[in-house]
VOGU-294872 format. One record per residue: residue in one letter; x, y, z of N, C-alpha, C in turn. Coordinates in steps of 0.05 Angstrom, whole numbers, plus 5000, padded with zeros to 4 digits. Layout:
<drenbas>
AXYZXYZXYZ ...
</drenbas>
This chain:
<drenbas>
M609751105462608951235437609851525438 E611451605419612751865418611452035397 V610952295404610052485384612352565366 K611852545340614052615321613752885308 V611452935295611253175279608453295282 L608253555283605753705282605653835254 S603653765239603253875212601054085212 F601554305198599454515196600154695173 A598254855164598655055143600255285154 A602255375139604055585148602555835155 E600355895140598856145145596756105167 N596555865178594455815198595555635221 P597555725236598655565257596655515280 P596555285291594755225313595755335340 L595255595344596455725368595855585394 P593355505400592855375426594555125429 V594754965408596254715410599254775415 L600254965400603155035403603755145432 V601855305443602255415470602155185490 V600155015488599854795508602254605506 A603154545482605554375479607954505491 K608254765488610554905500610454885530 L608054935542607754915571608154635581 A607454435564607754155572610554055569 G612254215557615054135552615353935530 I613253915512613353735490614753865466 S616953745457618353865435617153755409 L616153935392614853855367616553935343 S616753755324617853835298615453935282 N615854155269613554285255613854255225 D611654145213611454125184609354315175 K610154525160608254745153607354715124 S607254475114606654445085603754395079 L601954375100599154315094597854545080 L595754485065594154695053592454835074 A591555075067590155235087587655105098 D586154955082583654845091583954575105 C586354465106586854205119586854225149 P585854025164585954035193588853985202 H589454095226592054055238592353755243 L594853655243595353375243597753315262 L597353125280599453045298600352755292 H602852725285603852465277605352335301 F604852075305606251925327608251735314 S610151655330612351485320611351205311 N609051115321607950855313606150875289 G605951105277604251135253601551245258 L600651255283598051375289597951675284 K595551775278595252065273592752165288 L592952415297590652555308590152805291 Y587552855285586853085268585253295283 G585853545278584153775287584953875315 N584354125319585054255344583854115369 F581354035367579953915390581453665399 A581953485380583253235387586053275398 L587453465385590253515394590353625422 L588553815428588453935455587553725475 R585653555467584753335485587053155493 Y588953115474591252945480593453085496 I594253325486596453465499595753605525 G593153695527592353845550592753695576 P591853445579592353295604595253245610 I596953225589599853195594600953435608 A599853665600600753915613599253985638 N597453805647595753845670594054105667 L593054135642591454375636588654315626 Y587754065631585053985622583153915644 G583454055666581654025689582453795707 E581253795731581853585751579853365751 N577553395737575553195736573953215710 A572053035707570553025682568853275677 I567753385699566153625696567853855686 Q570153895697571954115688572854065659 A573353815652574153755624571853825605 A569353765613567053825597566754125594 Q567254275616567054565614569154685595 I571554565595573554645576572654595548 D571354365543570254295517568254505508 E566654605527564654805520566055065510 W568155145523569655385515570955335487 H571655085482572755025455570755085434 E568155035439566055085420565455385418 C565855525440565155815440567355985427 A569855905429572156065420571856175392 P570956015372570756115345569056355341 V567156415360565456645357567156905356 L569556895368571257125369572657185343 S572357005324573957035299572757245281 Q572657495291571657725277568657715272 G567657915259564857915252563158075272 S560658085266558758245282558458145310 A559057885315558757775342561057835360 F563157955349565657975365565258145391 E564158385388563958555412561958435432 N559758315422557958185441559257955456 A561057815442562557595455564457705476 C565757935469567558055488566058145513 K563758255509562158345532561358115549 Y560557885537559857655552562257555568 L564557535555566957445569567757635592 D567457895587568058095607566358055632 D563658025627561857975649562457715664 F563157505648563757245660566257265679 L568157435671570657455687570357665709 G567957775713567657975734568557895761 S568057645769568957545795570657295792 R571957265769573657035764576357115754 S578256935758580956985747581456805723 F579956585721580256395699577556305689 F577456175666574956095654573755845666 V575455665676574455415688575655385716 D573855365735574655335763576455565771 H578555505787580255725797583155685788 S583455565765586155515755586355545725 F588755605716589355635688588955375673 S587755385649587155145635587155195605 V586654985590586555005561584355205553 A582255235568580155425562581255705560 D582955775579584156045578585956075553 I587355865546589155885523587455915497 L585155775496583455785473582356075469 I581356195490580256465488582456665482 W584756635496587056815492587956805463 S588156565452589056535424587056655404 S584556615410582456715392582457025392 L582857145415583057435416585457535401 L587657395405590157475392589857475361 E588357275351588057235323586257445310 T584757595326583157815314584858065309 R587358045315589258255309588558525321 Q588458735304588159005314585459045327 R583458885321580858925332580958885362 W582058665371582258625400584258825412 E586458875399588459055410587359325415 S585659425397584359685401582559685425 L581059465428579259445451580859425477 R582959265476584559235501585759495510 K586759655491587959915498585860105507 S583460075497581260265504580260225532 K580859985544579859915571576859895572 K575659845549572759825549571859575564 Y573359355562572659115576574859055596 R574659175619576859175638577458895649 N575358745654575858475666577258295645 L576358315621577558155599580458245594 S580958505595583658605591585458525615 R584358535639585858455663586758165660 W584857995653585457705650587457665628 F587157795605588957765582591757845590 N592058075603594658175612595957995633 S594257885651595357705672596557465660 L595457355638596657125625599357195613 L599557445602602057535591604257555613 T603357645636605157675658606057405669 E604157225673604756965686606056765667 Y605156765642606156565623607356695599 G608456935602609457085580611656955565 G613356795579615556665565614656485543 A612856305550611756115530610056255509 L608256435518606456565499607956735479 N609856895489611257075471613156915452 E614156685462615856525444614256415421 V611856325427610056215405609256445387 I608656675398607856905381610156985363 A612557005374614857095359615556895337 T615156635342615956435323613856395301 F611256395309609256325290607456555281 V606656725300604756935294606057155277 G608457235284609757455270610057395241 K610457135234610957065206608457085189 R606157125201603857175184602557445190 G604257615202603457885204601657955228 L601457775247599657835270601157965293 G603657935294605158055316608057985314 K609758165323612658115323613758235349 P615958115359617158235383618058515377 A617858695396618858965391621858955388 T622859085367625659085362626959355370 T625159555374626159815383624559905406 K625760055423624260165447624260465445 S622060575455621860865456623960965475 K624761205470626761335486625961335516 G627461195531626961195560624461055568 T623360875552620860755559620560475548 Q619060305563618260055553615160045553 A613960275551611060295554609560125534 N610560105510609059965490610259695483 Q612259595498613559355491611659115491 E609859105511608058885512606058885489 S604959125483603059125461604259075434 M606759155430608159105405608758805402 T609358675425609858385423607358235416 V605158315428602658165424601458235397 N601558495390600158585366601858645342 G603858805346605758875325604458955300 D605158825278604258895251601258845249 V599859065242596959035239596159015210 S598058975192597459005164597358745149 E596958515163596758265149594558265128 K592458425134590258435115590558675097 G592758815099593159025080595558955062 K597259145058599559105040601558915053 A602258705040604058505051606758635059 G607658575083610258665092610358935104 S608159095101608259365112607559355142 R608359555157607659575185607559865193 P606059925215605860205223608560325228 T609060555217611560685220611560855245 F611360725268611160865293613760865309 E615960775295618460775310619661055311 V618061235323618861515327618261595355 D619661795365619261885392618062165392 L616462215412615662485418618062625431 P618662875424620963015436620763045466 E622862955480623062985509620662865524 A619662655513617362525526618262335548 E616862335571617462155593614961985599 V615561735604613361555610611761655635 G609161655632607461735654607062035657 K608562195640608362485643607462625617 V606562465598605562575573602562635574 R601862875565599062955565598463075537 L596562955523595863035496593063135494 R592463265472589663355468588863315439 F586363235435585163235409583163455409 A583563655392582063905394580563985369 P578363845363576763915339575164175343 E574664315321572864535322570064435317 P568064505334565364405331563864545308 S564964515284563664655261563064455239 G562864195246562263985227562563715241 F562263505225562563235236565463145232 L566362945247569062845245569362705218 H571462765203571862625178574462455179 I575062325158577162125158579862255165 G580262505156582762645163582962695193 H580762785206580862825235581362555249 S580362335238580762075250583662015254 K585262085234588162035237589262185261 A588562435264589562595287588662475313 A586162395314585062285339586462025347 L586861845327588061585333591061615339 L592461805326595261845333595561945361 N593862135369593862225396593462005416 Q591561825410591061605428593461415428 Y594661365405596961185404599161285422 F599961535420602161645435601461655465 A598961715471598161725500598461445512 Q597661245498597960975508600860875509 R602360955488605160875487606760985510 Y606161235518607661355540606161345566 Q604061185567602461155592601661425602 G600761595583599961865590596961915590 Q596262155586593362235586592662365559 L590162335552589062455528586462595536 I586262855529583762995534582563075507 V579963115507578563235484577863515490 R578663695473578063985477576664095452 F574364215456573064345433574064625430 D575164675407576264945400573965115390 D572265205409569765345402570065645404 T571665765385572266045386570966205363 N569266065347567966195324564966135325 P563466305339560566245342558966235316 A560166355295558666365269558466085256 K560365905263560465645250559665415268 E559465455294559365235313556565195324 S556064955334553464895346553664655365 N551664625382551564395400551164135385 E549764155362549463915345552163795337 F553963975329556663885321558163765345 V557863895368559263785392558263505398 D555663465398554463205404555462995384 N555463065358556262875338559262815338 L560863015345563662965347564262775370 L562862805392563262615414562362335406 K560162325391559262065380561361935362 D562562095345564661995327567161905342 I567862055362570161985378569761715392 E567261675402566661425414566661195394 T565661255370565761055348568560955343 L570461145343573261075338574560935361 G573260915384574360775407576460955421 I576261215418578161395431577361425461 K579261365478578761395507580261635517 Y578761815531579962065540579362105570 E580962275582580662335610578262515616 T577962725599575862925604575363075578 V573163225578572463405556572663695566 T574063865552574264145559573464315534 Y573164575539572464755518574265005520 T575065105497576665345497574965575510 S572365565506570665775518570765775548 D571565555560571965545589573965755598 Y575765825580578066005587577766285576 F575366355567575066625555575766845575 P575066835601575967045619578967075621 Q580366845623583266855625584566945599 L583366875576584466965550584067265547 M581867365556581467655554583467805572 E583867695596585767815614588667805602 M589367585589591967565577592267765554 A590167795538590267985516590668275526 E589268335548589568605559592368645571 N593468435583596268455594598268505572 L597868365549599768395527599568685515 I597068785515596769065506598269255525 C597969215551599269385571602369355569 Q603369125561606269085558607369175531 G605569265514606469355488606969125469 K605968885476606368655459603968595441 A601968765443599568745426598369015423 Y596869055402595569315397592869275383 V591269485384588569475371588869615344 D587769475324588069575296585369595283 D584869825270582269865256582669865226 T584869765216585369745188583369555175 P582069625153580269445140581569175133 R580068965133581268695131582868655106 E581768735083583268685058585868845057 E585769085067588169255068590269135087 M589269035110591068905130592468665117 Q590968505103592068265090594268345070 K593768555055595768645036598268745050 E597868895071600169005086601868775098 R600568565108602068345119603668205097 M602468175073603968045052606368205043 D606068475044608168655035610068745057 G609468655082611268725105610969015113 I608669135109608169425115606869445143 E607969605160606869635187604269785186 S602369705204599769845206600270125218 K598570315210598570585221597970575251 C596670365261595970345289598070205306 R600170115293602169935307603470085330 N603870335328605370485349603570665366 N600870605365599070745383599970695412 N599370885430600170855458598270655472 V599070565495597470375510594670475517 E594470735524591970855531589970835508 E590870905484589170895460588270605454 N590170425457589570145452587570035472 L587870105498585970015518583170135514 K583070385505580570515499579070365477 L580470295456579170145434578569865442 W580169745459579669475470576969475485 K576469675501573869695515571569715496 E572069865474569969885453569369615441 M571469455437571169185425569569015445 I570269025471568868865491565868935491 A565269195488562469275488561069215462 G562569155442561269095416560069335403 S561169575408560169825397560769835367 D559570035354560170065325563170115321 R564370275339567270325336568770065341 G567969915362569369665368569169465346 L566969455332566569265311568569315287 Q569669555286571569615265574469515272 C574769415296577569365306578069065311 C580669005313581568745322584168795338 V584868585353587368595368589468435353 R591868555350594068415336596468395354 G597868175352600468145366602568305353 K604268435369606468595358608968415356 L609268275334611468085331613568205313 D613568135287615668235269614568245241 M613968495231612768525205614768475182 Q617268445188619268385167620168095166 D618967935184619867655185619067515158 P620967355147620267205123617967015127 N617666915151615366745158612966935163 K611166935144608967135145607067085168 S607066845180605366805203606166965227 L608667065227609667235249609267535244 R607967595222607567885216604967975230 D605168025255603068135272600367995267 P600167745276597667595272595367715289 V592967655280590567745295590167565319 Y589667695343589167545367586167545375 Y584767765370581967785378580467925356 R577867845352576067975333573368005347 C571868205337569168245346567268055331 N565267955345563267785332560767805350 P558667945341556367985358554467735359 M555167525344553367295344553567145371 P551267035381551366885406552966625403 H554166545425555766305426553966065433 H554565835422552765605426552765505455 R554765575471554865485499554165715518 I555165955512554966165533553266405523 G551866365501549966565493551366825484 S550167055492551167315483552867465503 K554167315521555767435542558067595530 Y559267495508561567625497560967725469 K562367945462562168055435564868025421 I566867925435569467875423570367585428 Y571867485409572767205410575667185402 P577267015416580066985408580266815382 T582466865368582966705344584266445354 Y584366245336585665985342588566035348 D589866215333592766255337593466375364 F591466505376591966625403591066425425 A588766305421587666135442589165875445 C589865745423591065475424593565465441 P595665635436598065615452597565675481 F595565855487594965925515593765685529 V591565575517590165355530591865105532 D593365045511595164815512596964825536 S598165055541600065085563598565075590 I596365215592594865235617593764955625 E592964795605591864535611593964315616 G596464395615598564195620599264015597 I598464095573599163935549602163935546 T603363695542606263685539607063685510 H605263565493605863545464603363595448 A603563785430601363845412601863715385 L600163525377600463405351598963575331 R600363655310599263835290599963725262 S598163745244598763655216600763855204 S602263755184604463905173603564155158 E600964185152599964425140600364665158 Y600664615184601164835203604064895207 H605864775191608664795197609665085199 D608765255181609765535182608665685206 R606665585219605465725242606565615268 N608365415267609565315292611265525306 A612765685290614365895302612566105316 Q610266165303608366345315607266235342 Y606565975342605565845366607465875389 H609965825384611965845406612566135414 R612466315394612966605400610666705418 V608166635411605866725427606166625456 Q606966365460607366265487609566415501 E611666485487613866635499612966905508 D611467045491610467315498608567295522 M607067085524605167045546606566975572 G609166885570610566795593609666525603 L608766355584607766095592609765875585 R609265645598610965405593610765325564 K613065245552613165165524611964885521 V610364855500609164595493610564495468 H611464245468612764125445610764075423 I611664115399609964065375611063815361 Y609163635354609963405337608163415312 E609563415289608063435264607563165252 F605263135238604762895223603462985197 S603562815177602462885151599462885151 R598263075137595363075134594562855115 L592262725122591262515106589462635084 N590162575059588562665036587662415021 M585162425011584062204996583362294967 V583762104948583162174920580162234917 Y579562414898576862494891575262584915 T576562714934575262774960575963054969 V573963204979574563454993574163415023 L576063515038575963475067575663745082 S575663965067575164225079572264235090 K572064305115569364315127567664535113 R568964745104567464955090566264835064 K567764675050566764555025564664345031 L565164185052563163975059560564115067 L560764335081558364485089556764575065 W558164655044556864745019555164515008 F556164275008554664044997552164005014 V552364035040550063995058547964225054 Q548964465054547064695052545764705024 N547064615004545964624977544664354969 K544264184989542763934986543863754964 K546463764961547763584943548163304956 V547863304982547963064998545663085019 N545162855032542962855051543962875080 G545663065085546663105112549463015115 W550563065139553363005145553962705146 D551962545149552362255150551662125123 D551562285102551062175075553261975068 P552561745056554561545049556661635028 R556161855015558161964996560162145010 F559662205035561362385050563762245063 P566062375066568362255079568262275110 T565962345121565662355150565662075161 V566362055187566261785200563461665198 Q561461835203558761735202557961655173 G558961805154558361755126559561485116 I562161445122563361195112562560955127 V561860985153560760765168558060695158 R556460895152553760845141553960705114 R556060755099556360625073557160335076 G558260265100558859985104561659935113 L563160145121565860105130565860025159 K567359815166567659735194569759915207 V569259995231571060185245573860065247 E574059795251576759675254578259705228 A576859705205578259745179579460025178 L577860225187578860505187581260535205 I581060415229583260425248585760295236 Q585460065224587759925213588960085190 F587260205173588160365150589860605160 I588960735181590360975190592960895205 L592760695222595160615237597360505219 E596560385196598660285177600260515166 Q599060755165600560985154602561095175 G601961035200603761125221603761425225 A605961525237606161805244608061945225 S608161855200609961965181609362265175 K611462415168611062695161610862735131 N611162515116610962525087608062575078 L607662755060605062805049604062565033 N601562495036600562265022597762305012 L597362214987594662214975593861924973 M591861844989591261564992588861494974 E588961244964586861134948584661014967 W582161054960580060934975580060624972 D581060534949581160244944582560094967 K584760204977586260064998584560035023 L583060245030581360235054579160025050 W577960025027575759835022576759555020 T579259515011580359245010580759135038 I581659305056581959215084579159145095 N577259315089574459265098573459005089 K573858945063572858685052574058445067 K576558465074577858235087576758195115 I575458405126574258375152571358265150 I569858365130567058285128566658025113 D568257965094567757735077567657475092 P569457425111569457165125566957115142 V565357325148563257295167560557395158 C560357555138557757675131556057465117 P553457455123551657255111551257305081 R550557085067550057105039546957095034 H546157275016543357275007543157304977 T540757284966540357284937538457504929 A539157634907537357844896537257804865 V535057884854534657884825533658164817 I535058284797534258554788531458534776 E529758714784526858704775526658754745 E528058944735527659014707528458784689 R526558704672526858494652527758224664 R526958184689527657924701526357694684 V527557464685526857244667525757004683 L523456894674522256664688523256404675 L524356234691525255964682523255764693 T521955614675520055404684521455134682 L521554994704522854734705520654524703 T520454394680518154214675518053974694 N520453894705520453674724521053774752 G520554034756520954154782518854064802 P519054144827517254064848514354144842 E512453964846509654024842508754234862 K509754194887509054384908511754504919 P511654764925514054874936514954734962 F517554714966518554604991520854785001 V521554755027523454935039525754765051 R528154865047530554745060531954965077 I533054875099534655055115537555015108 I538855235099541655215091543255435105 P545955415106547555625120547355885105 R547456105121547656365108550556425099 H552456265109555256295101556456015103 K557355905082558155615081560655565098 K562255775104564755735119564655865146 Y562355975154562256105180559556055193 E559555865212557055785224555656005240 G557356195249556256415265554356595249 A554356575223552456735207549656635208 G549256385219546656275222545656135197 A543056095196541755935174539556105161 K538756015137536656145123534855935110 A532356015106530455835093530255895063 T530755695047530655735018528255575006 T526555704991524255574979524855494951 Y524055244944524555134918521855094903 T521655204879519155204864519655114835 R517355064822517454974794518355194776 T517755444783518555674767520355864784 V522455954772524356124787525156364770 W525856584784526756824771529756824767 L530656924743533556954738533957244730 D536457344733537257604723537357594692 F536457804680536557824650539357804640 V541257924654544057924645545257644645 D544157464661544957184660543557034638 A540857074637539256914618539856974589 E540657224582541057294554543357144542 F545057024558547356884547546956574546 I544756484556544256194556543356104529 K544355864521543555744495541755504500 V540255434480538555194481540354944485 D539354774503540754524511543354574528 E543654814536545954874554545354794583 E547254664596546854594624548054814641 V546554894661547355114679547055014708 T548355154726548055084754546355294768 L544255204781542655384799543855364826 M545055574836546555564861544855474884 D545955314901544555194925542255014917 W542254914892540254724884541454494868 G542354564844543554354827543454454798 N544054264780544154334752541354324738 A541154464717538754464700539554494671 I538054374653538654394625536354564612 V537154774598535254954585534454834559 K531854774556530854644532529454834512 G528555064522527255244504527555534513 I527755714493527956004499525956154482 E524256304495522256474481523056764484 K522856904462523757184462521657354447 D520557554461518457724447519757944432 E518158114420519158324402520758534417 D520258554443521758754460524358634471 G524858374464527358254474527058114501 N524658114512524157984538524257674534 L525257534554525757254552524057084571 K523456844563522356634580523856374574 L524656234595526155984591524655744601 I525055524588523955264596526255064599 G526254924621528454734626527654504643 V529554324647529154094665531354084685 L530653994709532753954729534453714722 N536953734727538853504724540653504749 L539353424771540753444797543153264800 E543253064782545652884782548053004768 G547553224753549653344738551753474756 S554153504747556353624762556653924757 F556954074778557254364774559954424761 K561754234762564454274750564254294720 T562154184708561954174679560454414668 T559354584685557654804675559355064674 K558655224654559955484651558555694668 L555955684669554355894683553355794710 K554155934732553055884758551156114765 L548556054767546556264768545256294795 T544956544803543256594827540356614817 W538456544835535656524827533956574851 L531456634846529456654868526956504860 P525556394879522956254873520856454865 Q519056374847516856544840514656524861 I514856684882512856694903512256984910 D509957024922509057304928510557434951 E511957274967513057374992515757514988 L516857514964519457634960519457934966 P521158034983521158324990522458484967 K521458724964522658914945525259034957 L527159074939529759194947530259444931 S531659624944532759864930535759854934 L537159784913540059764914541360034907 M542760154926543960424921546960394917 E547860514895550660534889551460834890 F553960884898554861164901557461214886 N557761464878560161544864561461784878 Y563861854870565262084882563662344877 L564062534895562662794893564062974873 I566662934868568163094849569462904828 T570063014805571062854783574162864780 K575463024796578363044794579662904818 K581762754812583162594833584262774855 K585462994847586763174867586263464858 L585163624876584763904870587464044872 E588064204851590564344850590164634844 G588664764862588265054859585565124847 E584364944831581865014819579565004839 D577365134832574965144848573564874847 F572964754870571664494871568964504857 L567764734855565164764842565364704812 D567764734801568164684772568564394766 V568864224786569263934781567263764796 L564863874800562763714813561863484795 N561363264808560363024793557363054790 A556363044766553463084761551862854770 C552962614771551462374779552962224800 T551962234825553462114847551961884861 E549561824851548161594863546361454842 K546061204845544461044826542760854842 Q540160834835538260654849537360444830 T537460194839536559964823534459804838 A532159764826530059604839530659304836 A530259154857530758864856528758724874 L528858454873527458284892529458134908 G528858074933530657934950529457684961 D531157504972530057264985528557345010 C526757165018524957225040526357275067 N528757155070530257185095531057475100 M531157635079532057905081529958085096 R527657975100525658115117526658155145 N528557985153529557985181531958165185 L532958285163535258465166534658695184 K536758785198536559015215538259245203 R537659485211539259715201542059675210 G543959705192546759675198547859395192 D546159195187547058935180548658945153 I550758795152552358775128552058495116 L551658475090551158225077552458225050 Q552557985038553457965010551057864994 L550458014973548557904953550257744933 E549757484932551557314916551757414887 R554157434878554857514851554157814845 K553457964866552858244863554658424880 G555658314902557358474919556358504947 Y557758674963557158714991555358954995 F553558935015551659145019551159185049 R550359425056549559485084546659565084 C545059455102542259515104541859785117 D540759975102540360245113537460275122 V535560165108532760165116531759875115 P531059765138530159485138527259455128 Y526359205128523659145118521559265137 I519659405126517459535142514759415133 R514259425107511759315096512259245067 P510559085054511058985027511459215007 S510059435010510159644990512659814992 K514059795015516459965019518959795017 P520859864999523159694994525159705017 I526659485020528959485037531159635022 V532459825035534559985022537259875030 L538759805010541459695014543559875001 F545659945016547760105005550059924995 A550959954970553159794960555759874974 I557259674982559859714996562059654975 P563759844969566059784951567759564962 D568959404944570659184954573659234948 G574259474937577059534933578159444906 K576659294891577559184866576359334842 Q574059434847572559564825572559864828 H572160004806571860294808569460364825 I569860554843567560644860565860824842 G563460734835561760884819560260714799 F559460834777557860694757557860854731 N556960724710556860854684554161004681 
</drenbas>
């Protein structure tokens, strides 16, 4: 009996079957014409057929000697077959990875001491999660699982990569690398396995990372992500952090986190702690954490050396006058002061005296340069405020323009990634390093990420916080990592969104819809379904032939994903409907009550205020295909929990600010609260759980059930199709 054809849906190839067949040396003709929901099908020459992954692997696995050496091992492989689907995204994914990582702590394979179908099942399931697993693998969070995954690539790479290249690449999960980084194969393996991460985004797009860092060598690249601790990490910072991690991994280099803490007036330990929290949320793995303030003694010494060399001077010109002179190319009256006078004033600055507070240190570069950043920039300023780490030890602090090139060079940074808004200051950066006599650091520019209807300036975001226009830096209306995650964005959606843009230098104004569309494709296949009815003007439907006594059925929380679990649904003689549904029902119209069956409305009562009551009869033999209205409903019972459904709008009303004051385009109404009732199962929701309220959209639980009088608070999650906001 000869195998003739393997049939499957083109968008859903059976990776484990294809890999095992390849290893078994079985040549399969592939028919990709099946519909997406159809089981995989193996045709034999005598007309027999086998359906589904399990049966196919049960047949091909033993041929390849990959289904164990005895019945016990075969049964253990069957167990892993049942476990593998848990990895298919969703909230259980990381818990499953942790379990697998622990399981592999002292093992090389999942069954006994040899490679088997169990390994292929788990390997394929991880691969199919796309960027989610790839991000975890690169982060080294689950070292045992990553070791095992990589060992399979090494040992069986020929067969695995051939299947990936032939089948996975065609649906956007991975493609063989077609270009190599200059002098490196550092990322060849990850590009083969992962490649295009945009299958759930724009069709055909892929990360534009086919670029090289200048003069980069594998194993010798050292990068830094250097946020200022003056706010929380926002979506724009996320791009910088993820690009730094990408290049560090690509060149097998190092990434450090450095806090640029040179302005005590804006910075705090609270911001440091939350930035580290946000960095962890993004899955950024770094070698160490440093602070610019660690180098204050060396920076002061360098400033004094430059003064002594005539490459810097102390200036007491008032700030506004200094700014005008720089714009007009006019030299300061202090520019040619002698070294002794400069050092005298420098000491006054260090002491924080009244005279010192009038002064700053400026680099003596070129006041006639067309690039105004080179017109004697400020290196040091007085600031008597205490520093969040070192207290009141210093009265002077270096500027970013002075400290950054110094610390980058001293810490061994090879490449500084900077957004293109700093382009004009790149010449200044290198000139300062040259005057200091330090090693040159390469600069790589990338475009700043801008979002429509959004301010990303930390100064402007701070205004919203201080003026109580939002409820803190993690407010769901904020573009901070904590804000958008609290609103219901999955981190893997954010990572995919940013990596799809790549390291392009082109300026881009991005739509939020694209990000939320990616998010929907991640949450929809796995998030549980629940039911809610809006409290205001809700309508009672009495079913005259309904159950005399309430009864309960256990039904899936998600009809296509068993991992979502089950819920208890109560069926009663009287049920609640949404007014917006009931007002369109006509007498004698047949409707479908979702998860129950059909009913025919026999009577409609309407009072003088327009409130409705309906009377109907169940018609459970009726077909849902014949009804126009499919209605969500809730039983009339006392146990229904109260809900507070929160919707959010943009903080400003203009798509892109073009010079005007953001205060002139503030949105007067940025949140809306709707009272509702929910099904009893929602009492078990935990903070952070994501769910779908059927026919209402996706929500994240922000405040779970506490007591009957206090509502469960649910934040509406945009789905990318509708306008974010409300009328």
